[in-house]
Each structure stands twice: as C-alpha cells, then as structure tokens.
N, C-alpha and C positions, 0 to 999 in steps of 0.2 A: 692104840697109837693116835687115832684121830682125836680122842679125848685129851691126850697130853698136848697135842698141837693146838687145839682150841684153848686149852688152859694157858699155854705160853703166849698165844696171840692176845688173849684177854688181859694177861698181866702186862704185856707190852703196850697194849692200848691204854691201860690204866696209868702205867709209868710215863707214857708220852703225853697223855691227855691231862693228867693232873697238873704238871707245870704250866701247860697252856691255859688251863682254867684259872690257876692262881695268877698268871700273868695278865689275863683278861681283867680280873678283879683289881689288880694293882693299877693297870692302865685306866680303868674306869674311875678309880679313886683319884688318881692324879688329874684326870680331866675335870672331875668335880671340883677339886681344889683350885685348879686354874680358873674355872668359871667363878668360884667364890671370890678369888683374888681380883678378878676383873670387875665383878660387881662392887666390891669394896672400893676399888680404884675409881670406878665410875661415880659412886656415891660421894667420895671425897672430892672428885673433880667438880661435881655439881654443886657441892657445898661451897667450894672455893669460888665458883662462878657466881653463886648467889651472894656471897659475902662481898665480892668485888663490885657486883651490880649495886648492892645496898650502899657501899662506901661511895661509889661514883655518884649515885643519886644524892646522898647526903652532902657530898662536896659541891655538887651543882646547886643544891638548895642554899648552902652557905655562900657560895659565890653570888647567887642572885640576891640574897639578903644584903651582902656587902655592897653590891652595885646600887641597890635601893638606898642604903644609908649614904653612899657617896653622892647620889643625886639629891637626896634631902639636904646634905651639907652644902652642896653647890647652890641649891635654891636659897638656903638661909644666907649664904654669903652674898648672893645677888640682892636679896632683900635688904641686907645691911648696907650694901653699897648704895642702893636706891635711897634708903633713909638718910644716909650720911650726905648724899648729894644735895 
C-alpha cells in the first residue's frame, strides 16, 4: 500500500510540476522577448537622436554659411557706396 501511495504522490507531483515548469519557460521566453524589443527600441531611439543631431549640426553650418554670405554682400554694398561717393 505504501508503494501505491508513493506512486500516486509521484504522479501528482509530475502532473503539478510539469505545468509549472512549462509556465516558467514561457515566462522566461516572454521576458527575453521584452528585453529584445526594448533593446530594438533603444537602438532606434539612439539612431533617431543621432540623425537629429547631425541634421541640427548641418542646419547650423548652413545658417553660419548664409550669415557669412550676408556679411560679404553687405561689405560689397558698402564698398560700392564708397566708390560711388
């Protein structure tokens, strides 16, 4: 009789433990997928930040170049006014 009780307890343990084991694997897999998605999101965010930083720098350089051209034109206009006077 003790052998049968042990057998029933062992089967009960297997039937209760197996779903828990499977659930643990599923949970670990889902956590892994969440980490992967976060890493992808972080990578995309960093790429966007780099792109925006490059665009901002490019626009600042163009703005500086336009300011230089404007000053050069003003100098030329002043030189012409002096020559005309």
